[in-house]
Phi, psi and omega in degrees: 000133181268104183293326181297320180294314178299316182295318180297315179295315180296317182293315180296311179295321181296319179295321179295313180296319181297320179294331179285315185281354175299330178273002181126147181295334180295334181293336184296323180290337180290341184265013175243126179213119185294328179295319179295321178298316181295318182293313185289303185285320179292316180294317179295321178296321178296319178295321178295320178298325178287322188279334187233155177299149184297323179298323179288322181295326180296337180271007182303313178299327180294316180296319180294318179296327181296333178292328182271326183231112179203160179273130177288136177299139179239075185296326181294319176296323179294321178297317179298321180291320178294319179295321178297319176294322179296321178295320177297315180295326181289323182277318190245353181099163183296326182295336179291342179293340180299329182280354180248007182296324181291341181275348182280124184276333183265125183293325180296316178294320179298319179295320179296314179295322179297320178294323177296316179296323181286353174091017177291150179290158180299325180295316180291321178299315181295319180295316182294315181291323176295323176297321178295319178296316180296320179296318177298318180298320179294317179299313181293323181295322176300321182292305185285334176289327177295316179294322179297320178292324176301317178294330177283330183281327186297318176296325179296316179288335172296319177293322177299317178297323178295317179295320177298316179297322179293320178299313180295324181292316181287336177290331178237058187292125179217120182303333182283335184244006185294324180294316179295317180296321178295320180297317180294322181296322182284340182301324182296323176295321177297314179301311183297316182290317183295314181294322182292309189269347176261331188238297193291308182294318174297324178296317178299320179293320179296318179295324177295321178293317178297322178296317179296322178295320180291323176297315180298320179294318181290325176295324176294318178298319178300316177299319180294318179297315180294325179293321177296318180295326180280355178077027180289155181293139180305324179293322178293321178297317178300313180298320181294318183283330181288350173292343178279351182266153172290154182305321181283350178269347182279148176296159184294333180270015179295143184302314185288325179292318181293329189259012176296312179292328179298320180295322179295317180295322179297316179297322179294318179296321179296319178296322179295320179297319179297320179296320179297319180294324178295322179294324180293331182286348180289130183285157178301323181297321179296324179294319182295317180299322179294000000 
């Protein structure tokens, strides 16, 4: 469950509602109009149906729910599992990995190890897994781009609803009801803007970020599978895969974290050596003159 998404939606909607009821609870009913709801949501939904395949549109609730409830990527746990498989392959051979396929929790990693056990070449393994990553990226892109387009359409239909309301108001112009008619006409613009910028567009952006994180995780898994197939040392595989982690996500005993100070000391020693060599090049006469 994504606490940030729930908190953002609750906070945004709560502030809007709170600002309305500050003038009195009666004002809250003024902000509900069924005609505005039909124009904004119905019109935007119709545009989405035109722009995207019907099968993709039916999955819209699934994509929206995924923004609120999803599994957080655990790259460090995945690295440990890949290293464990590499150690098994190093001790017992690649064929021994077949007995550990049921223990692999990630299907993408399991498919890669299965292809390695079956004897596919590294080139074919890389092509198949890259094709899987590209297919996943396309599926996810259809989902969040559809929600993004929904968010772009709702403000437009909000403006359309406002224009419709103004036309009807001026067609039956009455000084006593002009204020009410204007308020109802503007409600559609409010609906379209609020739904787009508080819900739909942020959800599309969050799904795009989740997609990029999943692509990065799968590319890391691909590197690990190829490294196991090439027979690389488990310690080298760990170092190679941990480069995909942020510094604060790496364990304290990580090679790069431990050697940050070492690199500084090495640079300092090299500078000291250069200074010593420059002093040796000074001739005895120059020393005497000094």
